N, C-alpha and C positions, 0 to 999 in steps of 0.2 A: 349283806350276804357275801360269802366268800367267793374267790375265784372259782374253786372247785365246784361249789354248790352252784354259782351261775352255770358252769358249763354242763352241769347234769340236770339243769332245771327241764322240766317237760313241759310243754306248752298247751296240752289238751288238744282242743279243736280249734285250729288256726283258720281264720278267714280273712282274705284280702279285700280291702275296700278302695275305692277309687272316686268317690262322689257319685257314681252313676245309680241309677234306679236298680239294676241288675245285681250291683254289688251289696245292696242293701237287702235285696231278696235273698241273696246267698247269706248275708248276715242274720237273717231270720232263720233259714234253714240250720246253721251252724248253732245258732243260740238253741233251738229246740233239740238238736242232736247232743250238743253238750249237757244240756239239762236233763235229757233221758239217760245220758251215760254217766252223769254225775261227775264230769271233768270240767276244769277251768276253761273258759272261753277266751282266746286269743285274737284281737281285732289289730291287724297290721296294715300300715299304708307306706308306700314308699315313693320316693322321687329321686332323679338323677339329673344331673346338669346335662343339656344337649351337648353331643359331642363337638359340633362346630363352635359353641360358647367356650367348651373347655380347652379347644385349640387355639381359639382365635383372640380371645378376651385376655386382658392382663389380670393379675391377682385382685385388684380392687374391683372390677366390672364382675368376676367369678363371684367374689362372696358377696356381692349385691344380689346377683341372680340367685345364689344358693339361699339366701334369706328369704327372697321372694317365692322360690318355690317350697320353702320349709313353710312359710306362711300359708300357702294354699294347702299343703299336706295337713296343717293344723287344722285348717277349717274342714277337711274330709273327716278328719278324726271326731272333731266336735258333733258333725251330723251324725255319724254312728253312734257317739254317746248320746244324744238326744234320742235317737231310733230306738237304742237298747235300753233306756232309762229305766224301764220296770222289769228289766231281766233279775231274777232273783240270785243266780248265782255269781261266782266271783269271775270279773272280767279284766283282762290286761290290754290296754291300749298302747299301741307302741308306733313311733314313725322311724322308719329306717332311710338312710341314704344309700340308694345304689339301684341297680336294675332291679326292677320289680320281679322279673322271672327269677333271678337270681337270689333275692332276698327270700322269695317262697321256698325255693328249693332248700335253701339253709335251714330254713325254720323246719321243714319237712323232717329233717334228721331226727328232731326231738319232738314231733308232733304225733298224735293218734290219728288224725284225719286232716287234710288240707282242703279248704273249701274256696272255690272262685266261682263267680259269674261267668257264665258262658259266653255273653257278649258284654261288651264294655266300651265306652267312648275313650278311654285312657287307662292310665295306671296299670293295674294287674294285668287284667287279661286283655284289655283293649291293645296293649303291647304286643300280644300273643297272637292276633288275628290272622298273621301272616304265615308264611311256610314252617315258621319255627312253633307254631301253636301246639303241637304234639309234645314238645318237649317238656313241659311241665307234668303232664300225667305220666309221661314216658319214663322220666328220671327221677320223679319225687320219692323219697325214702318212705313214705307212708300211703296209703290210699289217698286218692284225690277224689273229691266230689264236684262236679260241675252242674251247677243250678242255673237251668235256662230261664230267662225273662218270660217265656211263654207259659211257664208251669203254674198251675191253679191247682191246689188242694181241693178246693170247694167243688171242683167237677166231679169229685168221689162223693157220694152220699155217705159212704163210710167214715170220711173225716169229720168228725165233729167233736166239740168239747162242751163243757156245761155253759161257756160263754157264747156259744155258736161256733160257726166254721172259721178255718183259718183264712184269713183276709185273701181275697182273690188279687192276683197280679193284673197288670195290663194285659189287655188281649193283644195289643201289637208286638211287634218283635223288632223294634228299632232302638239302637242305643240311645240314651237320653241321661240326662242330670236327674238326680233324684229331686221329687217335688216336695215341697213343704208340707202337702196333704200326707204324703206318704211318710215323711219324718214324723208329723204329728200323730198319726195312726199308731206308730210304733211296733215294735215287734211282739205282738201278743195275739191269741193266746199262744201257750207254747206246749202245753199237755194235750195229746191227741189220741184217738183211738182209730186205728187205719186197719181195716181188713184186707186191703189190696197186696197181693203178693211181691215179694222181692224176686225178681227176675235175673238168671244168669245165663248169659250167652256162652255156649261151650262149643269147642272145635276140636277136642281129641289131644289138644297140646296139654302138657305139665302145667304151663301159665293159666291156660283156661280152668284146669282142675282147681289150682290154687284159688282162682277166683270163685269159683263154684263152692269151695269150702269156707270162703270168706261170706259167700251170699248167705250160705246155709247158717253161719253164725249169726248173721244180720237178721234173718228170718226168725230164727229162733228167739232171739233178744225181743222182736216185735211182736211175738206171739201169732206169725202169720205162715201162710205157705211159701215154699220154695217152688219156683217155677223154673225148669231148665228149657232152653230153647236152642234149637240148631236149624240152621238156616239151610235150605237145599237150593243151590244157585240155580238160574234158567239154565238151558242149553247155550252153548257159545254161539256167536256170529256166524262161525263156519257151518253150524248145523239149523240154521234159520228155516230150511226147506221142510224139516220134520214137522208135521202138523202139531199145533199146541195142544191138541187135547190128549196125546199121547202122554202117559203117566208111567214112570218107572217104580212100579209099584214094589219091585224086588229091592231097589235101593231104599226106598221109604221104610219098607219092612226092616231091613238090614241097620238101618240108621235108629229105628225104634228099639230094636233088641239091643243096640249098644247104650241108648240113653236109659233102657230099664236097668241094665247093669250098672250103669252109672249112679242110677238111684239107689239101688241096692249097697252100693259101696258108701253113699253119703250118709244112707240110714245106719250104715254100721258105725258110723262116728256120731251120729245125731238121730238116735232111734226113736226119740218123739216127735221128730220133725215130719210133717206132712209135705211129701215131694210129688210134684207133677212134672210131666215132659210133654214136648210136643216138637215134632218136624215141620217146618213151615217153609213153604215155597217162597222163594224171593232172595235177593242178594242180602248179605250180612247187614249191611247199612240201612236197607228198608225195613227188614225185619226188625232189628234193634229199635229204630225209630219208632216203629209201631208200637213195640211192647212199652216203650216209655210212657205212652198215654194213658196206661192202666195199671202201670205198676208204681208201688210207692217208692221202690229204688231199683235200679237196673244196674249190673254188675258185669265186669269184664275186665280180662287181663291186659297187660301191655305188650305181651310177646305172644307169638305162634306161628304156627305154619299156615295159618289162613283163618277164614271165618271171623268172628268177633276179635279174638285176640290179635291176629296178624293185621287185621284192617287199620290197627292204630299207628302203625308204622307207616302207612301211606298217606296219600293226598284224600282218600275217602273219609279220613277221620273228621277232616273239616265238616262235611255232611252231618255226621253224627252230632259232633259237638253243637253246630249251629242250629239243627233241626230238632234235636231231642226236646221232648215236651214234658220230661219229669226228671228228678236228680240222677245223674249217671256217675256212678262210682268205678274209677278204674284203679285196679290193684297190681303194684309193682311185683316183679318177679321175685320169689323168695323160696327158700328150701323149706319143705315141710314133710315131716317124717310121715305123715298119714298117706302121702302118695305111695309110699313103699307097698301097701296092700291093695293098690288098685288092680293089680293084676290077678289078684286071687277072684275077681269079679269079672268074670268073662262073659261076652266079648267085648273088647277095648275098641272106643271109638277112635 
């Protein structure tokens, strides 16, 4: 392959694996998505020499440690190969040397979707469990899908195939190495029929609207309903003296009118798509986490003035990522010409 061809190569669906159970669950979701879209599947693992080793060891020790780390990365990739052994489409397996987050961000420039597990003992997402965990979805160049360990498609009776339901993931939510039983089980089945909705969290920002458009496309491609949800946060701490049974029906009705206008706008671009909406009491984090329990995919943007999109820039994103019970797609900000006619559908959220 020429250098120009290599530089223009598209990776399709990219998934980061690190030897953890949750990363193989993410690989299963990524394989099903690549199969559904007819795209290549790219499986990536990465390793980097610890900073203390790079700074304190001489060249000989550093080379030895690099060899040891690469050997571990090869074992991780071998596990993924065994797990995906029955996948019918093209799969590219790659080991990269470098910071896992940086490696995935670079891959995101030529990927259609980036997929990671939302908990991990190390490697890609394990390295991101601290304060920088929002950087991957917030800075990726393509949509990022976070697949939680708790996710179980079998909880929905609608998710079935000719060979049975999608395998159930562990009921626990603790990081751990992939078990041999899981590897032997493999990533199958892949073809599913899922009638659960695709959910989009909306907050009135253009970033949220772009996410809603992406969610609409996802819902249309999956042959299901798009569900728009808007959170109505509780009263602030300074107003706790107000009786909790008081409901601001005017605010709720106003939000519903704006969501109805948003529905008409989305249907102007997706006329055959069934779109429903709801205003839900609660914080954006709590509302979104609850929605992930019954959605086949939940979508939100990376920026915004509040609500679903804005929360990803703050510490509350940790709660969403760690407690979501279904796949969560985070859509990067982008220019979309379809935003231009949103004002024609008044009122605007």
